[in-house]
N, C-alpha and C positions, 0 to 999 in steps of 0.2 A: 474422099477424104481431104484434098486440097481445098475444095469448096467449103467444107466444114471448117477447116483451119483459117481460110479468109474471114469467115464469119466470127470465129472466135477471137481473131485477132483485132477486130472491130469493136470489141466488147470493153466496157469500162469495168474498173474492178468492183467485184461483187462481194456480198457479205460471205463469211465462211460457211454458214450453215444454210441448207436449202429451205426456201419457205415459199408456200404457194401465193401467187398473186393474180389479179384479175386478169382474165384474157383480153388481148387487144387485136386490133384489126389493122393491117393483115397480121398473119401469123408470123412468129419470130423466124428470121431468115434460116437460124439453125434447124429448124424442123421442115422447111420447105422440100428439100429433095425427097425426104421421105414420104411426104404427103402426095407427090407427084406419081409415085410408083404403086400407090394402093390400087389394087385390083378388086374385082367383084368378090373374089373368093375371100380376100383379106377382109372385105366388108361383112362377110359372115362372120368371121372370127371377131371382128370389133362387136358385132351385135352380141356375141356371146359373152363378151366381157362387160356389157353394160351392166351398172350397177356396182361392178367391181373396180372400175377405174373411171375417174372424170378426165377424159382426153383433151378437154378444152382448157384445163388448168395448167398454167406455165409455173415451173418452179425455178427459183434462183440457186443453180448450183456453184461450185467453187471457181469453175472456169467458164461458166456461162449459163444462159436459160436451157431448159429441157422440158419436155413433157411425155406423158405415156402414150406410145403409139401402138400401133396394132401388132407389131412385132413383140414388144414387150409384153402385151397381154397374153400372146400365145406363148411365149417362153415362161412366164410365171405360172400359168395355168398347167403347163406340162410339167414345170418343176414341182408344184404342189401335187399333181397326180402321181409323180414317181414316189412323192413321200407318203401318199395315202395308200398306194399299192404296197409299199414296203411295210407300212404299219398294220394293214388288213391282213397281209401274209404272215407276218409275225404273230399277230393276235390269234388267228386261226391255229397256226401251227402250235403255239405254246399253249393253247387250250387243252391239247392232248395230255399235257403233264397233270391236269386237274381231273381228268375224266377216267374212271376206273376202267381196268381191263375187262373186256366183254361188252363193254358199252359199245354199240353199234356206231355211234357218232365218234366216239374216241378212237375206235379202231380205223375208221375211215380216215381221220385226222392224222393219225401215226401213219399209216401207209402212204398218205400222200404228203408226207413232211418234207420230202426232197423237193418235190416239185414247188411247194409253198416257199421253201428256201430259195430256189432259183427265180421264182417270180419276185420275192422281195429284193434280192440281190439285183435283179434287172431294173426293178423301180428305183433303188438307191443309186445304181450307176446314172440312170436319166437325171435324177436330181442333180447329181455331181457334176455332169456335164453342163447343167443350165444355171447351177447356183451362181450367184453374183457376189464375188470377193474382190476386193480391190486390189490385194496383194496376190497377184497371180502365183507365184511360186507356193503358196500356201493351197491354193486351188489344185495345182498340178499334185502337189504332195498327197492331198486327199483322193484324188484320183488314181495315183499309183498306188496307194494303200488298198483301194478298193480292186484294182486289176490283180495285185498280189494275192489278195483273198480268193478272188475267183479262180486263179490259177492254182493256188493252194488247194482249193475245195475240189475242183477236178481232178487233180493229181492224187488227192487223198481217196477219193471215191474210187478212182480206176486202180490204184495200187494197193489200197489197203481194204477198203470196205466192199467192193464187189467180189474180190476173191473170197471173202468170208460170207458171201451172199447177205450183206446186210446192206442197208441204206446209208448214206452219208451222215445225216443226223444222229441216227441210232448209234453209229460207229463213234462219233465225236463224243456222245453222251457216255458211251462205255469206255472210250480211251481218251481221258483228259488232255493227253499229249498232242493229241490231233489239233487242238485249239492253237498251236503254233502256226498251223498252216491255214485254218479258216479265220483265225483271229483279225487279221488285218481288214477283212470287210467290216467287222463291227468296231475297229478302230475308226475306219473312215466314217461311219455312222456317228460315232461319238464326237468327231470332229465337226461334223455337219451340224450337231446340236449345239455343241460349244459356239460355233459361229453364231447361231441364232440368239444365243445369251450374251455373247460378249463382243462380238463383232457386226451386230446387225447393221449399224450405220457407222462410217468412220469419215472424217473430214480433215482436210489439212488446213490447221490454223496457226499462223506464225511457226510454220516448219514442224509444228509438233502433231503426232498422229493420236487422235482421242477417239474412243468408241463410246457409242450411246446406245444403250440397251432397250428392248421392248418391254421389259420386266417380265419374262416368261419364267415363272418358278419352276414349272414342269421339265423346262429345257435344263434349267441349272441343276435339278435333282437328277435327270437323266444323265447328265455328264459324270456323275460319280457312281450311279446303279450299275451302269453298263460295264465299266471296267472291273468294278468290285465285284459282280457277278462272275464275270468271265474269268478273272484271275483266281477267285475262289474255287472255282471249278477246276482249272488247270493245276493249282498246288495241291489240291485234296484237302485244304483247310477248313472247308466250308461244309456241313453236313446237308443232307437232302432237303430237311426242313427249312434251312436259312436260305438255301438256293430256290426253293419253291416260293418263300416269302418275296425275295427280291425279284424273282420273274413275275410274280403277280403285280408288284409295284411298277415293273418295266412295262408291262402291259397296259396297265392303267394310264400310266403318264404318256407313253408314246402314242396311245389314241386321242388323249386330250391335245398334245402336241401338234399331230396331223390335223385334227379337226379345227383347231384355233388359227390355222394358217388362212382359212377361207374366212375369217373375221378381219384380216388385216387387209387394207388398201393395197391395190397393185404396186403402188410406188414404194411400199416399205420393203419388198423383196427385190426393188431394183437398186435402192440406195440413190447415191448422186450420179446421175447418168453422165453428167459432164466429166466425171473423174475417169471413166471408162473411155470416152472419147478422147480424153487427153493422153491416157496410156496408150491409145491405138496410133498415136502420131509419130513420125519420125523424130529422132532425137533434135534435128536442126529445128522442126517445127516447133517442138516443145520448147526450145530454148527462146525462139522469137516470140512465142505466145506469153511466155513467163515475163520476158523483158517488156512487153506491151502492157501486161497487168501491173507491173511493179511502177512503170513510169510514172502515173499519177501521183503514186505515193512519195516517190522521190522527189516531185515538183513541190509537194505540200510541206516538204521538210525543208526545202530550200526557201 
Protein backbone atom coordinates (compact mmCIF):
# COMPACT_ATOMS: atom_id res chain seq x y z
CA UNK A 1 0.00 0.00 0.00
CA UNK A 2 2.82 2.54 0.68
CA UNK A 3 4.10 1.84 -2.85
CA UNK A 4 0.64 2.46 -4.31
CA UNK A 5 0.41 5.68 -2.32
CA UNK A 6 3.77 6.85 -3.59
CA UNK A 7 2.66 6.25 -7.15
CA UNK A 8 -0.66 8.00 -6.63
CA UNK A 9 1.12 11.01 -5.13
CA UNK A 10 3.15 11.43 -8.30
CA UNK A 11 0.06 11.63 -10.46
CA UNK A 12 -1.19 14.86 -11.96
CA UNK A 13 -4.86 15.88 -11.61
CA UNK A 14 -7.11 13.68 -13.71
CA UNK A 15 -10.55 14.04 -15.27
CA UNK A 16 -13.43 13.02 -12.98
CA UNK A 17 -14.83 10.26 -15.22
CA UNK A 18 -12.80 7.17 -16.15
CA UNK A 19 -12.03 6.80 -19.83
CA UNK A 20 -9.90 4.28 -21.67
CA UNK A 21 -6.65 5.30 -23.22
CA UNK A 22 -4.17 3.56 -25.42
CA UNK A 23 -1.72 1.27 -23.61
CA UNK A 24 1.77 2.57 -23.08
CA UNK A 25 5.07 0.90 -22.48
CA UNK A 26 6.16 0.28 -19.80
CA UNK A 27 2.91 -0.38 -17.89
CA UNK A 28 1.85 2.29 -15.37
CA UNK A 29 3.69 1.97 -12.07
CA UNK A 30 0.38 1.68 -10.26
CA UNK A 31 -0.14 -1.75 -11.82
CA UNK A 32 3.39 -3.16 -11.60
CA UNK A 33 3.24 -4.73 -8.11
CA UNK A 34 0.23 -6.76 -9.12
CA UNK A 35 1.89 -7.83 -12.36
CA UNK A 36 4.97 -9.18 -10.60
CA UNK A 37 2.85 -11.44 -8.40
CA UNK A 38 0.97 -13.27 -11.14
CA UNK A 39 1.45 -17.00 -10.98
CA UNK A 40 0.83 -19.80 -13.46
CA UNK A 41 -2.57 -20.47 -11.87
CA UNK A 42 -3.47 -16.81 -12.20
CA UNK A 43 -2.59 -17.05 -15.88
CA UNK A 44 -5.17 -19.76 -16.28
CA UNK A 45 -7.81 -17.52 -14.73
CA UNK A 46 -6.72 -14.72 -16.99
CA UNK A 47 -7.23 -16.97 -19.99
CA UNK A 48 -10.72 -17.75 -18.73
CA UNK A 49 -11.43 -14.04 -18.75
CA UNK A 50 -10.23 -13.48 -22.30
CA UNK A 51 -12.95 -11.83 -24.32
CA UNK A 52 -14.52 -10.46 -21.14
CA UNK A 53 -11.88 -7.87 -20.31
CA UNK A 54 -9.15 -6.08 -22.15
CA UNK A 55 -6.33 -6.21 -19.62
CA UNK A 56 -4.07 -4.01 -21.77
CA UNK A 57 -6.41 -1.03 -21.57
CA UNK A 58 -5.56 1.60 -19.00
CA UNK A 59 -8.43 3.66 -17.59
CA UNK A 60 -8.18 7.11 -16.07
CA UNK A 61 -9.80 7.19 -12.65
CA UNK A 62 -10.44 9.94 -10.15
CA UNK A 63 -7.26 9.19 -8.21
CA UNK A 64 -5.05 7.65 -10.88
CA UNK A 65 -4.81 5.20 -13.79
CA UNK A 66 -5.94 1.61 -13.38
CA UNK A 67 -6.57 -1.49 -15.46
CA UNK A 68 -8.41 -4.77 -15.09
CA UNK A 69 -6.09 -7.40 -13.62
CA UNK A 70 -6.46 -11.13 -13.06
CA UNK A 71 -7.83 -10.70 -9.54
CA UNK A 72 -10.54 -8.35 -10.86
CA UNK A 73 -11.57 -10.88 -13.51
CA UNK A 74 -11.79 -13.64 -10.92
CA UNK A 75 -13.88 -11.54 -8.52
CA UNK A 76 -16.29 -10.34 -11.18
CA UNK A 77 -16.80 -13.85 -12.58
CA UNK A 78 -17.50 -15.17 -9.08
CA UNK A 79 -19.85 -12.25 -8.42
CA UNK A 80 -21.78 -13.05 -11.58
CA UNK A 81 -21.72 -16.79 -10.82
CA UNK A 82 -23.37 -16.02 -7.49
CA UNK A 83 -26.10 -14.05 -9.25
CA UNK A 84 -26.67 -16.85 -11.75
CA UNK A 85 -26.91 -19.38 -8.91
CA UNK A 86 -29.45 -17.22 -7.09
CA UNK A 87 -31.48 -16.62 -10.25
CA UNK A 88 -31.44 -20.26 -11.38
CA UNK A 89 -32.41 -21.53 -7.93
CA UNK A 90 -35.24 -19.04 -7.67
CA UNK A 91 -36.47 -19.82 -11.18
CA UNK A 92 -36.60 -23.58 -10.55
CA UNK A 93 -38.12 -23.27 -7.08
CA UNK A 94 -40.78 -20.78 -8.23
CA UNK A 95 -41.76 -22.94 -11.18
CA UNK A 96 -43.37 -25.29 -8.67
CA UNK A 97 -46.11 -22.69 -8.16
CA UNK A 98 -47.16 -23.03 -11.81
CA UNK A 99 -47.03 -26.83 -12.04
CA UNK A 100 -50.17 -28.75 -11.00
CA UNK A 101 -50.28 -31.17 -8.09
CA UNK A 102 -49.49 -34.70 -9.21
CA UNK A 103 -47.09 -33.50 -11.89
CA UNK A 104 -43.83 -35.44 -11.28
CA UNK A 105 -41.66 -32.44 -12.10
CA UNK A 106 -43.72 -30.11 -9.96
CA UNK A 107 -43.71 -32.52 -7.02
CA UNK A 108 -39.94 -32.91 -7.27
CA UNK A 109 -39.45 -29.14 -7.35
CA UNK A 110 -41.71 -28.60 -4.34
CA UNK A 111 -39.96 -31.30 -2.36
CA UNK A 112 -36.59 -29.76 -3.07
CA UNK A 113 -37.69 -26.16 -2.50
CA UNK A 114 -35.71 -25.78 0.72
CA UNK A 115 -32.49 -26.95 -0.91
CA UNK A 116 -33.06 -24.57 -3.81
CA UNK A 117 -33.69 -21.74 -1.36
CA UNK A 118 -30.43 -22.55 0.44
CA UNK A 119 -28.49 -22.63 -2.83
CA UNK A 120 -29.97 -19.31 -3.93
CA UNK A 121 -29.20 -17.70 -0.57
CA UNK A 122 -25.61 -18.97 -0.78
CA UNK A 123 -25.20 -17.54 -4.30
CA UNK A 124 -26.60 -14.20 -3.16
CA UNK A 125 -24.24 -14.19 -0.19
CA UNK A 126 -21.24 -14.77 -2.46
CA UNK A 127 -22.28 -11.88 -4.69
CA UNK A 128 -22.73 -9.57 -1.70
CA UNK A 129 -19.21 -10.38 -0.52
CA UNK A 130 -17.71 -9.53 -3.91
CA UNK A 131 -19.97 -6.65 -4.94
CA UNK A 132 -18.23 -3.34 -5.70
CA UNK A 133 -19.92 -0.44 -3.92
CA UNK A 134 -18.01 2.76 -3.25
CA UNK A 135 -19.91 3.52 -0.02
CA UNK A 136 -18.72 0.77 2.32
CA UNK A 137 -21.52 1.20 4.94
CA UNK A 138 -24.10 0.42 2.25
CA UNK A 139 -22.27 -2.78 1.34
CA UNK A 140 -22.04 -3.79 5.00
CA UNK A 141 -25.75 -3.04 5.47
CA UNK A 142 -26.72 -5.33 2.59
CA UNK A 143 -24.49 -8.06 3.99
CA UNK A 144 -26.07 -7.62 7.43
CA UNK A 145 -29.54 -7.94 5.91
CA UNK A 146 -28.50 -11.16 4.20
CA UNK A 147 -27.03 -12.59 7.42
CA UNK A 148 -30.16 -11.60 9.37
CA UNK A 149 -32.35 -13.30 6.77
CA UNK A 150 -30.26 -16.47 6.83
CA UNK A 151 -30.41 -16.64 10.64
CA UNK A 152 -34.15 -15.96 10.51
CA UNK A 153 -34.62 -18.71 7.95
CA UNK A 154 -32.70 -21.25 10.02
CA UNK A 155 -34.57 -20.25 13.16
CA UNK A 156 -37.97 -20.41 11.46
CA UNK A 157 -37.24 -23.86 10.09
CA UNK A 158 -35.87 -25.25 13.36
CA UNK A 159 -38.45 -23.73 15.70
CA UNK A 160 -41.60 -23.54 13.58
CA UNK A 161 -41.53 -25.57 10.37
CA UNK A 162 -39.71 -28.72 11.46
CA UNK A 163 -41.97 -29.41 14.50
CA UNK A 164 -44.91 -29.41 12.06
CA UNK A 165 -43.00 -31.69 9.68
CA UNK A 166 -43.03 -29.00 7.02
CA UNK A 167 -40.34 -27.44 4.87
CA UNK A 168 -39.33 -23.82 5.32
CA UNK A 169 -40.71 -22.64 1.98
CA UNK A 170 -44.05 -24.37 2.52
CA UNK A 171 -44.29 -22.96 6.03
CA UNK A 172 -43.65 -19.39 4.85
CA UNK A 173 -46.27 -19.78 2.14
CA UNK A 174 -48.84 -20.99 4.65
CA UNK A 175 -47.84 -18.59 7.44
CA UNK A 176 -47.29 -15.10 5.94
CA UNK A 177 -46.07 -13.74 9.28
CA UNK A 178 -42.88 -15.77 8.83
CA UNK A 179 -41.86 -13.23 6.17
CA UNK A 180 -40.63 -11.05 9.03
CA UNK A 181 -37.84 -13.57 9.60
CA UNK A 182 -36.87 -14.59 6.06
CA UNK A 183 -37.65 -11.23 4.47
CA UNK A 184 -34.26 -9.57 5.13
CA UNK A 185 -32.67 -11.98 2.64
CA UNK A 186 -34.95 -10.67 -0.09
CA UNK A 187 -34.37 -7.10 1.10
CA UNK A 188 -30.65 -7.69 0.48
CA UNK A 189 -31.46 -8.97 -3.00
CA UNK A 190 -33.56 -5.87 -3.67
CA UNK A 191 -30.65 -3.71 -2.54
CA UNK A 192 -28.28 -5.49 -4.91
CA UNK A 193 -30.68 -4.98 -7.82
CA UNK A 194 -31.17 -1.34 -6.85
CA UNK A 195 -27.41 -0.86 -6.86
CA UNK A 196 -27.29 -2.05 -10.46
CA UNK A 197 -29.85 0.49 -11.61
CA UNK A 198 -28.93 3.58 -9.57
CA UNK A 199 -25.40 3.18 -8.20
CA UNK A 200 -23.68 1.30 -11.00
CA UNK A 201 -20.94 3.91 -11.42
CA UNK A 202 -20.25 6.71 -8.97
CA UNK A 203 -17.61 9.36 -9.26
CA UNK A 204 -16.59 12.34 -7.19
CA UNK A 205 -16.72 15.55 -9.16
CA UNK A 206 -16.29 18.87 -7.37
CA UNK A 207 -17.18 17.09 -4.11
CA UNK A 208 -20.58 16.00 -5.47
CA UNK A 209 -21.47 12.30 -5.57
CA UNK A 210 -23.27 11.39 -8.77
CA UNK A 211 -24.56 8.10 -10.18
CA UNK A 212 -24.53 6.94 -13.79
CA UNK A 213 -26.72 4.00 -14.71
CA UNK A 214 -26.42 1.23 -17.28
CA UNK A 215 -30.07 1.65 -18.24
CA UNK A 216 -31.25 -1.75 -17.01
CA UNK A 217 -35.02 -1.64 -17.23
CA UNK A 218 -35.42 -5.11 -15.71
CA UNK A 219 -33.43 -4.07 -12.64
CA UNK A 220 -35.57 -0.97 -12.16
CA UNK A 221 -38.80 -2.99 -12.35
CA UNK A 222 -37.47 -5.70 -10.03
CA UNK A 223 -36.74 -3.05 -7.41
CA UNK A 224 -40.50 -2.59 -7.08
CA UNK A 225 -41.80 -6.07 -7.91
CA UNK A 226 -39.88 -7.87 -5.15
CA UNK A 227 -41.06 -5.76 -2.18
CA UNK A 228 -44.60 -5.40 -3.54
CA UNK A 229 -45.03 -9.17 -3.83
CA UNK A 230 -43.50 -9.93 -0.45
CA UNK A 231 -45.42 -7.19 1.35
CA UNK A 232 -48.61 -8.32 -0.40
CA UNK A 233 -48.06 -11.84 0.93
CA UNK A 234 -47.17 -10.59 4.40
CA UNK A 235 -50.18 -8.32 4.71
CA UNK A 236 -52.65 -10.75 3.17
CA UNK A 237 -54.00 -7.97 0.95
CA UNK A 238 -53.01 -9.68 -2.30
CA UNK A 239 -54.94 -12.61 -3.73
CA UNK A 240 -53.27 -15.72 -5.15
CA UNK A 241 -53.85 -14.67 -8.76
CA UNK A 242 -52.06 -11.36 -8.27
CA UNK A 243 -49.20 -13.06 -6.42
CA UNK A 244 -48.75 -15.61 -9.19
CA UNK A 245 -48.70 -12.82 -11.77
CA UNK A 246 -46.02 -10.87 -9.93
CA UNK A 247 -44.09 -14.06 -9.29
CA UNK A 248 -44.02 -14.75 -13.02
CA UNK A 249 -42.78 -11.22 -13.70
CA UNK A 250 -40.10 -11.68 -11.04
CA UNK A 251 -38.96 -14.96 -12.59
CA UNK A 252 -38.69 -13.50 -16.08
CA UNK A 253 -36.94 -10.29 -15.08
CA UNK A 254 -34.52 -12.00 -12.70
CA UNK A 255 -33.50 -14.36 -15.49
CA UNK A 256 -32.90 -11.47 -17.89
CA UNK A 257 -31.05 -9.54 -15.18
CA UNK A 258 -28.62 -12.38 -14.46
CA UNK A 259 -28.11 -13.24 -18.14
CA UNK A 260 -27.34 -9.65 -19.13
CA UNK A 261 -24.54 -9.45 -16.57
CA UNK A 262 -22.39 -11.48 -18.97
CA UNK A 263 -22.93 -8.94 -21.74
CA UNK A 264 -21.23 -6.22 -19.70
CA UNK A 265 -17.49 -5.60 -19.84
CA UNK A 266 -15.66 -6.74 -16.72
CA UNK A 267 -14.75 -3.14 -15.89
CA UNK A 268 -18.42 -2.20 -15.50
CA UNK A 269 -18.73 -4.41 -12.42
CA UNK A 270 -15.53 -2.92 -10.99
CA UNK A 271 -16.31 0.76 -11.29
CA UNK A 272 -13.49 3.23 -10.72
CA UNK A 273 -10.78 1.07 -9.16
CA UNK A 274 -8.77 4.09 -8.06
CA UNK A 275 -11.60 5.03 -5.67
CA UNK A 276 -11.30 1.68 -3.88
CA UNK A 277 -7.53 2.08 -3.68
CA UNK A 278 -7.98 5.56 -2.23
CA UNK A 279 -10.53 4.34 0.33
CA UNK A 280 -8.07 1.67 1.49
CA UNK A 281 -5.38 4.26 2.32
CA UNK A 282 -4.77 5.52 5.89
CA UNK A 283 -6.24 8.94 6.59
CA UNK A 284 -2.85 10.67 6.56
CA UNK A 285 -2.04 9.28 3.13
CA UNK A 286 -5.48 10.27 1.85
CA UNK A 287 -4.89 13.86 2.94
CA UNK A 288 -1.45 13.91 1.32
CA UNK A 289 -2.84 12.56 -1.94
CA UNK A 290 -5.70 15.07 -2.02
CA UNK A 291 -3.29 17.93 -1.38
CA UNK A 292 -1.09 16.71 -4.22
CA UNK A 293 -4.02 16.47 -6.62
CA UNK A 294 -5.39 19.88 -5.65
CA UNK A 295 -2.06 21.70 -5.81
CA UNK A 296 -1.95 22.21 -9.63
CA UNK A 297 -5.50 23.57 -9.57
CA UNK A 298 -4.59 26.10 -6.91
CA UNK A 299 -1.53 27.17 -8.89
CA UNK A 300 -3.65 27.78 -11.99
CA UNK A 301 -6.06 29.95 -9.96
CA UNK A 302 -3.13 32.03 -8.74
